[in-house]
C-alpha distance (Angstrom), angle and dihedral (degrees) to the residues before:
residue distance angle dihedral
X1 . . .
X2 3.80 . .
X3 3.78 117.1 .
X4 3.81 112.4 -120.8
X5 3.82 106.2 -138.3
X6 3.80 118.9 -118.3
X7 3.80 109.2 -155.5
X8 3.80 128.4 -168.4
X9 3.82 106.0 -144.0
X10 3.81 99.5 -177.4
X11 3.82 91.7 114.7
X12 3.81 90.4 60.1
X13 3.80 85.8 72.6
X14 3.82 91.8 61.3
X15 3.79 127.4 84.1
X16 3.80 96.5 -134.3
X17 3.84 112.0 105.3
X18 3.80 90.2 -155.0
X19 3.78 89.2 62.3
X20 3.80 90.8 50.9
X21 3.78 93.5 56.4
X22 3.78 101.7 76.3
X23 3.82 93.0 43.4
X24 3.81 90.9 46.2
X25 3.80 90.2 53.8
X26 3.80 92.2 50.4
X27 3.79 93.1 48.0
X28 3.81 92.3 45.4
X29 3.79 91.6 51.8
X30 3.80 92.8 47.6
X31 3.82 92.7 45.5
X32 3.80 94.0 49.5
X33 3.80 97.9 41.8
X34 3.80 117.4 24.4
X35 3.82 94.6 13.8
X36 3.78 89.2 -149.9
X37 3.81 132.5 76.9
X38 3.78 144.0 155.6
X39 3.79 122.1 -118.8
X40 3.77 128.7 -154.0
X41 3.80 133.2 167.0
X42 3.79 96.8 58.8
X43 3.80 115.1 152.4
X44 3.80 100.5 -138.3
X45 3.80 91.6 107.4
X46 3.79 124.3 -170.6
X47 3.80 92.2 -11.5
X48 3.81 88.6 82.4
X49 3.80 100.3 27.3
X50 3.80 130.6 118.9
X51 3.81 92.5 -92.0
X52 3.82 91.7 56.0
X53 3.80 91.7 49.4
X54 3.80 91.8 47.4
X55 3.80 88.9 54.4
X56 3.81 94.0 48.4
X57 3.81 90.8 48.6
X58 3.81 89.9 59.6
X59 3.80 85.2 92.1
X60 3.81 86.4 81.8
X61 3.80 90.4 59.4
X62 3.80 90.2 70.1
X63 3.83 104.8 111.1
X64 3.78 114.3 -105.4
X65 3.81 92.6 -119.1
X66 3.84 90.8 55.0
X67 3.82 103.4 41.2
X68 3.80 99.0 70.2
X69 3.82 93.2 100.4
X70 3.83 87.7 67.9
X71 3.79 96.0 50.0
X72 3.78 121.0 112.1
X73 3.78 115.3 -104.5
X74 3.81 89.8 -105.6
X75 3.81 87.9 70.8
X76 3.81 101.9 28.0
X77 3.79 110.0 34.8
X78 3.80 92.7 -167.1
X79 3.81 90.9 66.1
X80 3.81 123.3 87.0
X81 3.83 99.7 -151.2
X82 3.81 112.3 101.3
X83 3.81 105.1 164.7
X84 3.80 106.7 25.7
X85 3.78 129.1 48.9
X86 3.77 137.7 50.7
X87 3.78 127.0 -24.6
X88 3.82 109.3 -163.1
X89 3.79 131.1 -143.9
X90 3.80 89.6 -90.5
X91 3.81 89.5 66.0
X92 3.82 90.5 93.0
X93 3.82 132.6 34.5
X94 3.81 91.8 -117.7
X95 3.83 91.7 53.7
X96 3.80 89.6 -148.2
X97 3.81 103.9 131.9
X98 3.77 143.5 34.6
X99 3.76 127.6 -169.3
X100 3.78 144.9 -174.1
X101 3.81 118.0 -147.7
X102 3.80 119.5 -155.0
X103 3.80 126.6 -169.0
X104 3.82 135.9 -158.6
X105 3.80 93.8 -81.6
X106 3.82 87.0 80.0
X107 3.80 87.9 66.9
X108 3.80 108.2 31.6
X109 3.77 145.0 17.5
X110 3.79 108.2 -69.8
X111 3.82 98.9 -164.0
X112 3.80 94.9 99.7
X113 3.81 94.6 52.0
X114 3.81 120.7 104.0
X115 3.78 101.0 -98.8
X116 3.82 91.2 -173.5
X117 3.81 88.5 71.7
X118 3.81 117.4 80.3
X119 3.80 88.1 -146.3
X120 3.82 88.9 65.8
X121 3.78 92.1 53.4
X122 3.83 113.8 140.0
X123 3.79 120.3 -117.5
X124 3.83 118.4 -103.6
X125 3.80 105.5 -126.9
X126 3.80 127.3 -143.1
X127 3.78 117.2 -107.4
X128 3.84 112.7 -94.4
X129 3.80 91.4 -114.6
X130 3.82 90.2 58.0
X131 3.81 99.5 55.2
X132 3.82 140.7 40.4
X133 3.80 114.3 -81.0
X134 3.80 93.0 -110.0
X135 3.82 96.4 41.9
X136 3.80 94.9 114.0
X137 3.82 94.5 46.6
X138 3.81 90.0 47.2
X139 3.81 90.5 53.0
X140 3.81 90.5 46.5
X141 3.80 93.9 52.5
X142 3.79 91.6 45.1
X143 3.81 92.2 49.3
X144 3.81 94.1 49.8
X145 3.80 91.7 46.4
X146 3.80 91.5 51.6
X147 3.79 89.7 51.1
X148 3.79 89.1 51.8
X149 3.81 93.4 50.8
X150 3.79 91.0 45.5
X151 3.78 93.9 51.4
X152 3.81 91.7 49.4
X153 3.80 89.4 53.2
X154 3.81 91.8 47.4
X155 3.80 91.0 49.9
X156 3.79 88.8 51.7
X157 3.81 90.8 51.1
X158 3.82 90.0 47.4
X159 3.79 91.9 53.9
X160 3.80 91.0 49.8
X161 3.81 92.1 48.6
X162 3.80 90.5 48.7
X163 3.80 94.3 -122.7
X164 3.78 131.0 125.9
X165 3.79 113.7 -83.8
X166 3.79 88.5 -136.6
X167 3.83 92.1 71.8
X168 3.79 92.6 71.3
X169 3.80 96.8 28.1
X170 3.81 94.1 53.2
X171 3.80 90.1 49.8
X172 3.79 90.6 58.0
X173 3.79 95.4 51.6
X174 3.82 101.6 117.7
X175 3.78 89.1 0.0
X176 3.80 123.5 171.8
X177 3.80 101.3 -131.4
X178 3.79 115.1 171.5
X179 3.79 125.3 -131.5
X180 3.80 104.5 -159.7
X181 3.80 123.2 -167.4
X182 3.80 112.1 -159.1
X183 3.78 134.2 -168.5
X184 3.79 125.4 -174.0
X185 3.83 104.7 -170.8
X186 3.78 123.5 -144.5
X187 3.80 109.0 -89.9
X188 3.79 108.7 -124.0
X189 3.80 135.8 142.8
X190 3.80 113.8 -37.2
X191 3.80 89.7 4.0
X192 3.80 90.9 67.8
X193 3.77 119.6 78.6
X194 3.79 120.4 -170.9
X195 3.78 117.6 -152.3
X196 3.77 139.1 161.3
X197 3.79 99.3 -116.1
X198 3.78 104.7 141.5
X199 3.81 94.2 -142.4
X200 3.79 98.8 46.1
X201 3.81 96.0 76.2
X202 3.77 129.9 39.2
X203 3.80 140.9 176.4
X204 3.79 116.2 -119.9
X205 3.79 120.8 177.1
X206 3.78 91.0 -17.5
X207 3.82 97.1 -50.8
X208 3.80 129.8 103.2
X209 3.81 116.8 -121.6
X210 3.76 135.4 -179.4
X211 3.79 110.6 -124.1
X212 3.79 100.7 -136.2
X213 3.79 87.0 -178.9
X214 3.78 110.7 29.3
X215 3.78 122.9 -139.3
X216 3.79 109.5 -72.7
X217 3.78 145.7 135.8
X218 3.79 116.9 -124.4
X219 3.79 113.2 -106.9
X220 3.80 99.3 -139.2
X221 3.77 138.2 56.4
X222 3.80 114.7 -81.9
X223 3.80 134.7 -1.6
X224 3.81 125.5 -163.5
X225 3.79 110.0 -164.1
X226 3.80 131.5 -167.8
X227 3.81 114.0 -163.0
X228 3.78 127.2 -163.9
X229 3.81 118.7 -131.0
X230 3.82 94.9 -90.1
X231 3.79 94.0 84.0
X232 3.78 126.7 -170.1
X233 3.82 98.7 144.8
X234 3.80 112.1 130.7
X235 3.81 135.5 -180.0
X236 3.81 126.1 -150.6
X237 3.79 114.2 -130.6
X238 3.81 130.5 -152.2
X239 3.79 90.0 -88.9
X240 3.83 89.5 58.1
X241 3.81 90.3 -111.1
X242 3.81 122.7 136.5
X243 3.80 119.0 -121.9
X244 3.81 126.8 -165.9
X245 3.80 114.1 -121.9
X246 3.82 108.4 -128.2
X247 3.79 120.1 -116.3
X248 3.79 110.5 -134.4
X249 3.81 124.1 172.1
X250 3.83 114.0 -105.9
X251 3.79 92.3 8.7
X252 3.80 134.7 120.4
X253 3.78 131.6 -149.1
X254 3.80 113.7 -128.6
X255 3.76 127.0 -157.9
X256 3.77 135.9 163.1
X257 3.77 127.7 -130.8
X258 3.78 133.9 -129.7
X259 3.79 92.6 -98.2
X260 3.81 91.6 57.3
X261 3.80 90.1 50.9
X262 3.80 90.8 49.2
X263 3.82 94.7 43.9
X264 3.81 93.2 50.1
X265 3.79 94.0 45.7
X266 3.79 92.4 -112.6
X267 3.79 95.3 -53.3
X268 3.80 89.1 117.9
X269 3.79 114.3 47.5
X270 3.79 129.0 -137.8
X271 3.78 107.9 -143.6
X272 3.80 129.7 -148.3
X273 3.80 112.2 -123.2
X274 3.81 138.9 166.0
X275 3.80 142.3 -179.8
X276 3.80 123.7 -124.0
X277 3.79 119.5 -155.4
X278 3.80 116.2 -115.0
X279 3.82 88.8 -169.9
X280 3.78 90.5 -109.7
X281 3.78 132.6 111.0
X282 3.81 102.4 -88.3
X283 3.81 131.1 -167.5
X284 3.77 130.8 -172.6
X285 3.80 134.8 174.4
X286 3.81 115.3 -152.5
X287 3.79 121.4 -177.4
X288 3.80 114.8 -155.9
X289 3.80 110.6 -156.0
X290 3.80 105.4 -142.7
X291 3.83 130.7 174.6
X292 3.80 128.0 -142.2
X293 3.81 113.7 -60.4
X294 3.82 87.2 -123.2
X295 3.81 92.0 58.7
X296 3.80 110.0 125.2
X297 3.80 111.2 -134.7
X298 3.80 104.6 -150.6
X299 3.82 133.8 154.2
X300 3.78 112.8 -64.1
X301 3.82 119.1 -125.1
X302 3.79 92.4 -104.3
X303 3.80 120.0 132.4
X304 3.78 111.0 -107.3
X305 3.80 95.1 11.9
X306 3.79 117.9 152.8
X307 3.79 114.7 -101.4
X308 3.80 114.7 -128.9
X309 3.78 138.1 165.2
X310 3.84 110.3 -89.5
X311 3.80 117.4 -112.7
X312 3.80 138.2 179.1
X313 3.77 120.4 -97.2
X314 3.81 91.6 -137.4
X315 3.80 91.8 58.1
X316 3.80 90.5 49.6
X317 3.80 92.9 47.7
X318 3.80 94.8 48.8
X319 3.81 92.5 48.0
X320 3.83 90.0 52.6
X321 3.80 100.8 38.7
X322 3.81 94.4 51.3
X323 3.80 88.7 63.4
X324 3.83 90.2 66.4
X325 3.84 116.2 96.0
X326 3.80 93.2 -118.6
X327 3.83 91.6 56.0
X328 3.80 101.2 37.2
X329 3.78 114.9 137.6
X330 3.80 96.2 25.2
X331 3.82 97.0 96.9
X332 3.82 97.6 107.0
X333 3.80 94.6 46.8
X334 3.80 91.5 80.4
X335 3.82 113.4 38.3
X336 3.82 114.5 -160.0
X337 3.78 111.4 -82.9
X338 3.83 122.4 -134.9
X339 3.76 124.5 -116.9
X340 3.79 108.9 -104.8
X341 3.77 125.4 -161.0
């Protein structure tokens, strides 16, 4: 079994380069080997704690017969929101998860964003009577704190790669990171649907489990994940063995996506992971750190890096996201955009 690194990042909040060094080395090793690690010691405080997540997740307490106004257009044709909002249990044949996707407009003025791009779509907000009074401010603080953690990790990676920190930081100016709230309900009675999909169920240590998130690598750059205490998240190691990700209070699981592996010429690894059902109501809150859609992904100034034709992040994101069940059928609504100088 491969040990999943647990890294204290408190020194990334200091201004002393000497204090960065040890943390940078730990992150670089984890990123280039396991591709997955757990961080603790962040200084974002209660803004990203369990109480804040519990409050944000209240969106799933909205009764089914009253939440339709938040659904994506794929599931409620009368709604205008295509990219942001709530995807209900009916979004997949297994009916085993629902999610609410929140964009940067929760945290900052959205007027200067390109409203002609679906990827800049504002988030439909729950009605005040359906959420706690400070729900929006809680989401805002959480979003901004996740951005801060993500940028500190990217700066650390930049230092280890020997590239300017501005390459990543500039890309995330007016980025479109996604705060996703997820609920995997307990599977009982009519809520449980058996099917014959080969990848839905698996055997682990002699027991049969439903894979409520099938084995996959994220498609983007960096994911910061908060688990609840139910568990079930696993990472595949180089020996093709599955390893449980530890649950530590006030920590976050970090993994890199396929685009980060490609962009860094394989120096940062994208790791296969999955979630096994423990037959309990499970919540998780991933934050996908995403740059501007107009960001040009081109070879990094790293010796020996693979040369490839530059492309726009937005085109990459749309091509990947429209393969997910909740976004199926939207492919042609956003034709690839050209690189402009």
